[in-house]
SERO-4910 file (N, C-alpha, C, O; in steps of 0.05 Angstrom, whole numbers):
BEGIN
 pado doro    nc1    nc2    nc3   cac1   cac2   cac3    cc1    cc2    cc3    oc1    oc2    oc3
  Met    A  -1120   1944   4150  -1098   1938   4132  -1089   1963   4118  -1105   1980   4110
  Asn    A  -1062   1966   4116  -1051   1989   4102  -1051   1984   4072  -1034   1970   4062
  Arg    A  -1071   1996   4060  -1074   1989   4031  -1053   2000   4014  -1048   1990   3992
  Thr    A  -1039   2022   4023  -1017   2032   4006   -994   2012   4004   -977   2015   3987
  Ala    A   -994   1993   4022   -973   1973   4022   -981   1948   4007   -965   1929   4005
  Val    A  -1006   1947   3996  -1015   1924   3981   -998   1920   3956   -993   1939   3942
  Thr    A   -989   1896   3952   -974   1890   3927   -989   1868   3911  -1005   1852   3923
  Phe    A   -985   1869   3886   -998   1850   3869   -978   1836   3851   -956   1847   3845
  Met    A   -984   1812   3843   -966   1797   3825   -978   1798   3797  -1002   1793   3793
  Leu    A   -961   1804   3778   -970   1806   3751   -950   1790   3733   -926   1796   3734
  Cys    A   -960   1771   3719   -943   1756   3701   -931   1774   3680   -945   1790   3668
  Met    A   -905   1772   3675   -892   1790   3656   -902   1786   3628   -898   1803   3611
  Ser    A   -916   1764   3623   -926   1760   3596   -946   1781   3588   -950   1786   3564
  Met    A   -960   1793   3608   -978   1815   3602   -965   1837   3587   -977   1850   3570
  Leu    A   -939   1842   3594   -925   1865   3583   -913   1858   3555   -902   1876   3543
  Ser    A   -915   1834   3546   -904   1827   3520   -925   1814   3502   -918   1802   3481
  Ile    A   -950   1815   3510   -970   1801   3494   -974   1815   3468   -976   1840   3467
  Ser    A   -976   1800   3446   -980   1812   3420  -1008   1823   3418  -1027   1811   3429
  Val    A  -1011   1844   3403  -1037   1856   3400  -1041   1863   3370  -1022   1865   3355
  Ser    A  -1066   1866   3362  -1072   1876   3336  -1062   1905   3335  -1061   1918   3356
  His    A  -1056   1915   3311  -1044   1941   3311  -1062   1964   3304  -1055   1982   3288
  Ala    A  -1086   1963   3315  -1102   1987   3317  -1092   2003   3341  -1084   1991   3361
  Gln    A  -1091   2030   3339  -1082   2045   3361  -1101   2042   3385  -1125   2044   3382
  Glu    A  -1090   2036   3409  -1107   2030   3431  -1095   2039   3457  -1071   2036   3462
  Ile    A  -1112   2050   3475  -1105   2054   3503  -1126   2038   3518  -1150   2043   3516
  Ala    A  -1117   2019   3534  -1135   2000   3547  -1131   1998   3576  -1108   2000   3586
  Phe    A  -1152   1994   3591  -1150   1986   3619  -1149   1956   3620  -1166   1942   3607
  Val    A  -1130   1944   3635  -1127   1915   3638  -1127   1909   3667  -1110   1919   3682
  Pro    A  -1144   1891   3677  -1144   1884   3706  -1118   1870   3713  -1109   1852   3699
  Ile    A  -1106   1878   3735  -1082   1866   3746  -1088   1848   3770  -1079   1825   3772
  Gly    A  -1104   1859   3789  -1109   1844   3813  -1125   1860   3833  -1134   1882   3828
  Ala    A  -1129   1848   3857  -1144   1860   3879  -1133   1849   3905  -1119   1829   3904
  Asp    A  -1140   1862   3927  -1129   1853   3953  -1148   1834   3967  -1146   1831   3992
  Gly    A  -1165   1821   3953  -1182   1800   3964  -1187   1778   3943  -1174   1779   3922
  Ala    A  -1204   1759   3949  -1209   1737   3931  -1221   1747   3904  -1240   1763   3904
  His    A  -1209   1738   3882  -1218   1748   3856  -1208   1729   3835  -1190   1713   3839
  Thr    A  -1219   1732   3811  -1209   1719   3787  -1209   1739   3765  -1224   1758   3765
  Ile    A  -1191   1735   3745  -1190   1753   3722  -1195   1737   3697  -1182   1716   3692
  Val    A  -1214   1746   3681  -1220   1733   3656  -1220   1754   3634  -1239   1770   3631
  Gly    A  -1198   1755   3619  -1196   1775   3598  -1196   1803   3609  -1179   1811   3626
  Asp    A  -1216   1820   3601  -1217   1847   3609  -1234   1851   3635  -1240   1874   3642
  Glu    A  -1242   1829   3648  -1259   1830   3671  -1246   1818   3696  -1234   1797   3694
  Ile    A  -1248   1833   3718  -1240   1822   3744  -1265   1817   3760  -1281   1835   3764
  Ile    A  -1268   1792   3770  -1292   1784   3785  -1284   1781   3814  -1268   1764   3821
  Leu    A  -1296   1797   3831  -1290   1798   3859  -1309   1779   3875  -1333   1779   3869
  Gln    A  -1299   1765   3894  -1316   1748   3911  -1325   1765   3935  -1318   1759   3958
  Gly    A  -1340   1786   3929  -1349   1804   3949  -1335   1831   3947  -1313   1833   3936
  Gly    A  -1349   1852   3957  -1338   1879   3956  -1317   1884   3978  -1306   1865   3989
  Gly    A  -1312   1909   3983  -1292   1916   4004  -1264   1911   3995  -1248   1902   4011
  Gln    A  -1258   1915   3969  -1232   1909   3959  -1220   1933   3944  -1234   1951   3935
  Leu    A  -1194   1933   3941  -1180   1952   3924  -1171   1938   3899  -1157   1918   3900
  Val    A  -1179   1949   3876  -1174   1937   3850  -1153   1954   3835  -1153   1978   3836
  Glu    A  -1135   1940   3822  -1114   1953   3807  -1117   1947   3777  -1119   1924   3768
  Leu    A  -1119   1969   3761  -1121   1967   3732  -1097   1980   3720  -1089   2002   3727
  Ala    A  -1084   1966   3701  -1061   1977   3686  -1071   1990   3661  -1090   1981   3648
  Ile    A  -1058   2012   3654  -1062   2025   3628  -1042   2012   3608  -1018   2012   3613
  Met    A  -1052   2000   3587  -1035   1988   3567  -1039   2003   3540  -1061   2008   3532
  Ile    A  -1016   2009   3527  -1016   2025   3503  -1005   2009   3480   -984   1996   3483
  Ser    A  -1017   2011   3457  -1007   1995   3434  -1016   2007   3408  -1034   2023   3406
  Gly    A  -1001   1999   3387  -1010   2004   3359  -1005   2032   3348  -1018   2039   3328
  Trp    A   -986   2047   3358   -981   2074   3347   -967   2073   3320   -967   2093   3306
  Asp    A   -956   2050   3313   -943   2047   3287   -953   2021   3274   -940   2001   3276
  Pro    A   -977   2022   3262   -990   1997   3253   -974   1979   3235   -976   1955   3237
  Asp    A   -958   1991   3217   -942   1974   3199   -914   1968   3209   -898   1956   3195
  Leu    A   -908   1977   3234   -882   1971   3247   -858   1978   3229   -839   1963   3228
  Asp    A   -860   2001   3216   -838   2009   3199   -819   2030   3212   -802   2041   3199
  Gly    A   -824   2035   3238   -808   2055   3253   -818   2083   3250   -805   2101   3261
  Asn    A   -840   2088   3237   -851   2114   3234   -882   2112   3236   -894   2100   3218
  Pro    A   -895   2124   3256   -883   2144   3274   -870   2132   3299   -876   2109   3306
  Leu    A   -852   2147   3310   -842   2141   3337   -862   2153   3357   -875   2173   3352
  Phe    A   -864   2140   3380   -883   2148   3401   -871   2169   3419   -848   2165   3428
  Gly    A   -885   2191   3425   -874   2212   3441   -889   2217   3467   -876   2221   3488
  Thr    A   -915   2219   3466   -931   2228   3489   -958   2214   3489   -969   2207   3469
  Tyr    A   -968   2209   3513   -996   2201   3516  -1009   2214   3540   -995   2223   3558
  Gln    A  -1035   2216   3539  -1050   2225   3562  -1075   2207   3563  -1089   2203   3543
  Ala    A  -1081   2197   3587  -1104   2180   3591  -1120   2190   3615  -1110   2191   3637
  Ala    A  -1145   2197   3609  -1163   2206   3631  -1186   2186   3634  -1198   2178   3614
  Phe    A  -1191   2178   3658  -1214   2159   3661  -1240   2174   3666  -1239   2196   3677
  Asp    A  -1261   2162   3658  -1288   2175   3660  -1300   2168   3687  -1308   2145   3691
  Ser    A  -1301   2187   3705  -1310   2181   3732  -1339   2173   3733  -1348   2160   3752
  Ser    A  -1355   2179   3712  -1383   2172   3713  -1386   2141   3712  -1407   2131   3720
  Thr    A  -1366   2127   3702  -1368   2098   3700  -1365   2085   3727  -1371   2061   3730
  Leu    A  -1357   2099   3747  -1355   2088   3774  -1382   2082   3786  -1384   2067   3805
  Ala    A  -1403   2092   3774  -1430   2087   3783  -1446   2070   3764  -1471   2070   3764
  Ser    A  -1432   2055   3747  -1446   2040   3726  -1457   2013   3735  -1471   2000   3720
  Gly    A  -1451   2004   3760  -1461   1979   3770  -1489   1982   3782  -1502   2003   3778
  Thr    A  -1498   1961   3796  -1525   1962   3808  -1524   1969   3838  -1545   1973   3850
  Gly    A  -1500   1969   3849  -1497   1975   3878  -1485   2002   3882  -1487   2020   3865
  Ala    A  -1471   2006   3905  -1459   2031   3912  -1437   2038   3891  -1425   2021   3879
  Ser    A  -1433   2064   3888  -1412   2074   3870  -1384   2067   3879  -1379   2065   3903
  Leu    A  -1366   2062   3860  -1338   2058   3867  -1325   2085   3870  -1337   2106   3863
  Thr    A  -1301   2086   3881  -1286   2111   3883  -1257   2106   3876  -1247   2083   3877
  Thr    A  -1244   2127   3868  -1215   2125   3863  -1201   2124   3890  -1211   2136   3910
  Phe    A  -1178   2112   3891  -1163   2109   3916  -1149   2135   3923  -1131   2143   3908
  Ala    A  -1156   2147   3945  -1144   2172   3955  -1145   2194   3933  -1164   2194   3917
  Asn    A  -1126   2211   3933  -1124   2233   3913  -1098   2229   3897  -1078   2222   3909
  Pro    A  -1099   2234   3871  -1074   2229   3856  -1053   2249   3862  -1058   2273   3867
  Asn    A  -1028   2240   3863  -1005   2257   3866   -982   2243   3854   -985   2223   3840
  Asn    A   -958   2253   3858   -935   2242   3844   -923   2217   3856   -903   2206   3846
  Ser    A   -935   2206   3877   -924   2182   3889   -945   2160   3894   -938   2136   3895
  Ala    A   -970   2168   3898   -991   2148   3904  -1018   2161   3899  -1020   2185   3894
  Gly    A  -1039   2145   3899  -1065   2156   3895  -1079   2141   3873  -1073   2118   3867
  Ala    A  -1098   2155   3860  -1115   2142   3840  -1097   2131   3817  -1101   2109   3808
  Phe    A  -1079   2147   3808  -1059   2138   3789  -1032   2137   3803  -1024   2156   3816
  Ile    A  -1018   2114   3800   -992   2112   3814   -970   2121   3795   -968   2113   3772
  Ile    A   -954   2139   3805   -929   2147   3792   -907   2144   3813   -903   2162   3830
  Thr    A   -894   2121   3813   -874   2116   3834   -853   2098   3823   -858   2083   3804
  Lys    A   -830   2098   3835   -809   2079   3827   -814   2052   3841   -823   2051   3864
  Arg    A   -809   2030   3827   -813   2004   3837   -789   1986   3832   -774   1989   3813
  Cys    A   -786   1966   3850   -764   1947   3847   -770   1928   3824   -793   1921   3818
  Thr    A   -749   1919   3810   -752   1898   3791   -761   1872   3805   -757   1869   3829
  Val    A   -772   1854   3790   -779   1827   3800   -764   1807   3783   -769   1805   3759
  Gly    A   -746   1792   3795   -729   1774   3779   -711   1790   3760   -705   1781   3738
  Gln    A   -704   1815   3768   -688   1833   3753   -702   1841   3727   -689   1850   3707
  Met    A   -728   1839   3726   -744   1848   3703   -762   1870   3712   -773   1870   3734
  Ile    A   -766   1891   3695   -784   1912   3701   -812   1901   3704   -822   1886   3688
  Asn    A   -826   1909   3726   -852   1899   3732   -868   1921   3746   -859   1932   3766
  Pro    A   -892   1927   3736   -908   1949   3747   -918   1944   3775   -928   1962   3788
  Thr    A   -915   1920   3785   -925   1913   3812   -903   1907   3831   -907   1895   3852
  Gly    A   -878   1913   3823   -856   1909   3841   -858   1926   3866   -874   1945   3867
  Gln    A   -842   1920   3886   -842   1935   3912   -836   1964   3908   -816   1970   3895
  Pro    A   -852   1983   3918   -846   2011   3916   -818   2017   3929   -812   2006   3950
  Cys    A   -803   2034   3916   -776   2039   3926   -769   2069   3927   -746   2076   3926
  Asp    A   -789   2086   3928   -784   2114   3931   -770   2120   3957   -752   2137   3958
  Thr    A   -778   2106   3978   -767   2111   4005   -755   2086   4018   -748   2086   4041
  Ala    A   -755   2064   4003   -745   2039   4014   -726   2025   3994   -729   2028   3970
  Ala    A   -707   2009   4005   -688   1995   3988   -701   1971   3976   -720   1959   3987
  Cys    A   -691   1963   3953   -701   1939   3939   -689   1914   3952   -668   1915   3964
  Pro    A   -702   1891   3948   -690   1866   3957   -663   1861   3944   -657   1872   3923
  Ser    A   -647   1845   3956   -620   1839   3945   -623   1828   3917   -639   1810   3911
  Gly    A   -607   1839   3899   -606   1831   3871   -625   1845   3853   -624   1842   3829
  Glu    A   -644   1861   3865   -663   1877   3849   -654   1906   3848   -638   1915   3864
  Phe    A   -665   1921   3829   -658   1949   3827   -683   1966   3822   -704   1956   3814
  Cys    A   -681   1992   3828   -704   2010   3828   -707   2024   3801   -687   2036   3791
  Val    A   -731   2023   3789   -736   2036   3764   -762   2051   3765   -778   2047   3783
  Gly    A   -766   2069   3746   -791   2084   3744   -812   2067   3730   -805   2051   3712
  Asn    A   -837   2069   3739   -859   2054   3726   -858   2058   3696   -861   2039   3680
  Ser    A   -854   2083   3687   -857   2090   3660   -834   2079   3642   -835   2082   3618
  Ala    A   -814   2068   3655   -793   2056   3639   -803   2034   3621   -791   2027   3601
  Leu    A   -827   2023   3629   -838   2002   3612   -847   2012   3585   -849   1998   3566
  Ile    A   -853   2038   3584   -861   2051   3559   -836   2058   3543   -834   2053   3519
  Val    A   -817   2070   3556   -795   2083   3541   -769   2069   3543   -748   2081   3535
  Asp    A   -768   2044   3552   -744   2028   3551   -720   2042   3564   -698   2042   3553
  Gly    A   -725   2052   3588   -702   2063   3603   -699   2093   3601   -685   2105   3618
  Phe    A   -710   2106   3581   -708   2135   3579   -724   2147   3602   -745   2137   3609
  Asp    A   -713   2169   3614   -726   2181   3637   -747   2201   3628   -739   2224   3621
  Pro    A   -773   2194   3627   -793   2212   3616   -802   2233   3637   -795   2231   3660
  Ile    A   -818   2251   3627   -832   2270   3645   -861   2261   3648   -875   2259   3628
  Cys    A   -869   2255   3672   -896   2244   3677   -910   2260   3699   -897   2274   3714
  Gly    A   -936   2258   3699   -951   2271   3721   -980   2264   3720   -989   2249   3703
  Val    A   -995   2274   3740  -1024   2270   3742  -1037   2297   3745  -1030   2312   3763
  Ala    A  -1057   2303   3728  -1072   2327   3732  -1093   2322   3754  -1107   2302   3753
  Thr    A  -1095   2340   3772  -1112   2336   3796  -1139   2349   3792  -1154   2354   3812
  Ile    A  -1146   2355   3767  -1173   2367   3762  -1194   2346   3766  -1193   2324   3754
  Leu    A  -1213   2351   3784  -1234   2332   3790  -1257   2335   3769  -1260   2357   3758
  Pro    A  -1272   2314   3764  -1269   2287   3776  -1254   2268   3758  -1248   2245   3767
  Asp    A  -1246   2276   3734  -1234   2257   3715  -1203   2261   3714  -1193   2277   3699
  Phe    A  -1189   2246   3732  -1160   2249   3734  -1147   2242   3708  -1155   2223   3694
  Glu    A  -1126   2257   3701  -1111   2252   3676  -1083   2244   3682  -1069   2258   3697
  Tyr    A  -1074   2222   3671  -1047   2212   3674  -1033   2218   3648  -1043   2211   3626
  Phe    A  -1008   2230   3649   -995   2236   3624   -965   2231   3626   -953   2232   3648
  Cys    A   -952   2225   3604   -924   2220   3603   -913   2228   3575   -927   2224   3555
  Thr    A   -889   2239   3575   -877   2247   3549   -848   2238   3549   -834   2239   3570
  Thr    A   -838   2229   3526   -810   2221   3523   -794   2245   3513   -770   2241   3508
  Gly    A   -806   2268   3509   -792   2291   3498   -798   2293   3469   -816   2279   3458
  Thr    A   -784   2311   3455   -788   2315   3426   -763   2310   3411   -741   2312   3422
  Gly    A   -765   2304   3386   -742   2299   3369   -740   2269   3362   -749   2252   3378
  Ala    A   -729   2263   3339   -730   2236   3329   -714   2216   3346   -719   2192   3344
  Thr    A   -695   2226   3362   -679   2208   3378   -691   2201   3404   -681   2184   3419
  Thr    A   -714   2213   3411   -726   2208   3437   -753   2194   3436   -765   2189   3457
  Gly    A   -762   2188   3412   -787   2173   3410   -783   2144   3416   -761   2134   3418
  Val    A   -806   2129   3418   -805   2101   3424   -814   2085   3399   -835   2091   3388
  Ile    A   -799   2065   3392   -806   2048   3369   -827   2028   3378   -826   2016   3399
  Asp    A   -847   2024   3361   -868   2004   3366   -857   1976   3359   -850   1971   3336
  Asp    A   -856   1959   3379   -845   1932   3375   -867   1911   3372   -861   1887   3373
  Gly    A   -892   1920   3369   -914   1902   3365   -926   1890   3391   -941   1871   3389
  Thr    A   -918   1901   3414   -929   1892   3439   -944   1914   3453   -939   1938   3448
  Ala    A   -961   1907   3472   -975   1926   3488   -955   1936   3510   -943   1920   3523
  Arg    A   -953   1962   3514   -935   1974   3533   -950   1984   3557   -972   1996   3555
  Tyr    A   -939   1979   3581   -950   1990   3606   -948   2020   3607   -928   2031   3600
  Gly    A   -970   2033   3615   -970   2062   3616   -981   2075   3641   -987   2099   3642
  Gly    A   -983   2060   3663   -993   2071   3688  -1013   2053   3701  -1021   2032   3690
  Thr    A  -1020   2060   3726  -1038   2043   3742  -1060   2060   3755  -1055   2081   3765
  Leu    A  -1084   2050   3753  -1107   2063   3766  -1117   2045   3789  -1121   2021   3785
  Leu    A  -1121   2057   3812  -1130   2042   3836  -1159   2050   3841  -1166   2073   3843
  Ile    A  -1176   2029   3844  -1205   2034   3848  -1214   2021   3874  -1209   1997   3879
  Glu    A  -1227   2036   3891  -1239   2025   3916  -1267   2014   3910  -1284   2028   3899
  Val    A  -1271   1989   3917  -1297   1976   3914  -1310   1973   3942  -1300   1956   3957
  Pro    A  -1331   1988   3948  -1342   1986   3975  -1357   1959   3980  -1363   1946   3961
  Pro    A  -1362   1952   4005  -1375   1927   4011  -1403   1925   3998  -1413   1903   3993
  Thr    A  -1416   1948   3994  -1443   1948   3983  -1444   1950   3952  -1465   1953   3941
  Ala    A  -1421   1947   3939  -1421   1947   3910  -1434   1921   3900  -1433   1900   3913
  Ala    A  -1447   1923   3877  -1460   1900   3865  -1461   1903   3835  -1461   1926   3824
  Gly    A  -1463   1881   3821  -1466   1882   3792  -1439   1885   3778  -1418   1878   3790
  Thr    A  -1439   1895   3754  -1415   1899   3737  -1411   1928   3731  -1429   1942   3722
  Tyr    A  -1386   1937   3736  -1379   1965   3731  -1360   1965   3707  -1340   1950   3707
  Thr    A  -1365   1982   3688  -1348   1984   3664  -1332   2010   3667  -1342   2032   3662
  Ile    A  -1306   2007   3674  -1289   2029   3679  -1276   2038   3652  -1261   2023   3640
  Asp    A  -1282   2062   3643  -1274   2071   3617  -1258   2097   3618  -1255   2109   3639
  Phe    A  -1247   2104   3595  -1232   2129   3592  -1251   2151   3584  -1273   2147   3574
  Phe    A  -1243   2176   3589  -1258   2199   3580  -1255   2201   3550  -1233   2206   3540
  Asn    A  -1277   2198   3535  -1275   2196   3506  -1276   2223   3493  -1297   2233   3484
  Asn    A  -1253   2235   3492  -1249   2261   3479  -1221   2262   3468  -1202   2260   3484
  Pro    A  -1217   2265   3442  -1190   2264   3431  -1171   2286   3440  -1147   2284   3435
  Gln    A  -1183   2306   3453  -1166   2327   3464  -1157   2321   3492  -1140   2335   3504
  Ile    A  -1168   2299   3504  -1162   2292   3532  -1149   2265   3534  -1130   2262   3550
  Ser    A  -1158   2245   3519  -1146   2219   3519  -1134   2215   3491  -1149   2212   3472
  Phe    A  -1107   2214   3489  -1095   2214   3463  -1066   2203   3464  -1055   2200   3485
  Met    A  -1055   2199   3440  -1027   2192   3436  -1016   2212   3415  -1029   2219   3396
  Leu    A   -991   2220   3420   -977   2238   3401   -951   2225   3392   -939   2209   3406
  Asn    A   -943   2231   3367   -917   2221   3358   -894   2239   3368   -899   2258   3382
  Phe    A   -869   2232   3360   -847   2247   3372   -846   2276   3364   -833   2292   3378
  Ser    A   -860   2284   3343   -861   2312   3335   -887   2326   3345   -894   2347   3335
  Ala    A   -901   2313   3364   -924   2324   3377   -949   2325   3359   -967   2340   3364
  Ser    A   -949   2309   3338   -973   2307   3321   -991   2284   3332   -980   2263   3340
  Gln    A  -1017   2288   3331  -1035   2268   3342  -1036   2242   3325  -1037   2243   3301
  Ile    A  -1035   2219   3339  -1038   2193   3326  -1067   2186   3328  -1079   2184   3350
  Thr    A  -1080   2181   3305  -1109   2176   3304  -1115   2153   3285  -1099   2147   3267
  Pro    A  -1138   2140   3288  -1155   2142   3312  -1145   2125   3335  -1128   2108   3330
  Val    A  -1154   2130   3359  -1146   2114   3382  -1171   2101   3395  -1190   2115   3401
  Thr    A  -1170   2075   3398  -1192   2061   3411  -1187   2061   3441  -1165   2054   3450
  Leu    A  -1207   2069   3457  -1205   2069   3486  -1221   2045   3496  -1245   2044   3494
  Thr    A  -1206   2026   3508  -1219   2001   3515  -1222   1999   3546  -1202   2001   3560
  Pro    A  -1246   1995   3555  -1252   1995   3584  -1245   1968   3596  -1240   1948   3582
  Ala    A  -1245   1967   3623  -1243   1942   3638  -1269   1939   3654  -1282   1959   3660
  Lys    A  -1276   1914   3662  -1299   1909   3678  -1292   1900   3705  -1274   1883   3709
  Ile    A  -1306   1910   3725  -1303   1901   3753  -1331   1890   3761  -1350   1905   3762
  Ser    A  -1332   1864   3766  -1357   1851   3773  -1355   1840   3801  -1334   1830   3810
  Ile    A  -1378   1841   3815  -1379   1829   3842  -1396   1803   3839  -1419   1805   3832
  Ala    A  -1384   1781   3846  -1398   1755   3843  -1422   1754   3862  -1422   1765   3883
  Cys    A  -1443   1740   3853  -1467   1737   3870  -1460   1721   3895  -1448   1700   3894
  Gln    A  -1469   1731   3918  -1465   1717   3943  -1490   1701   3951  -1488   1681   3965
  Thr    A  -1513   1710   3942  -1538   1696   3947  -1555   1696   3921  -1548   1711   3902
  Asn    A  -1576   1681   3921  -1594   1681   3897  -1606   1709   3893  -1611   1717   3870
  Leu    A  -1611   1723   3915  -1623   1750   3913  -1604   1769   3899  -1613   1787   3885
  Asp    A  -1578   1765   3902  -1558   1782   3889  -1560   1780   3859  -1554   1799   3845
  Cys    A  -1569   1757   3849  -1569   1752   3821  -1597   1758   3808  -1600   1755   3784
***
């Protein structure tokens, strides 16, 4: 199976869900290319040998929603040591990160129902279905502004970053919802077992949010996601 062509369906309600207004960068399970269920922050796989997709969701940079501060930049690095937190074989990131595919996806995608969706059909090299249009993933953060984004390829803790620029007219207003900020792809081998807690690199100089004037927004809670492999036999449990 060509896993780079795997697509996932994500209810748009994920992108507008209300959140408490503590500053947060969170991993949220979106889906996998095999049998699975999602319960809150945990995706439960009915066996290994799957590719799992986790969305980065960002919220709470303006707790009182008064328009100050405006959001300018974020960087999210995942902690590679958490890939070995289960009881079976270690997980791995999908391929190598680059500007179009890999561990973190930075690619243009088609709208779904003419709505921005992080799991729409990739359209860097292909046309969108009739009636749909091609947008950047990061448009979900910046409401159509064309940001500067990239992935640091320093191993082992890949860093995904995006900026809306500087100045009061280019920041993003906090509307009280969690905003999509990127996608992490995790390979789960057939011999994986137990529960893996995929977390961010906990260092305020590496995983952070900045306001439009490049001042750090603090504190920021880094919320992990769980990948669990369901028991196939009594011995598994």
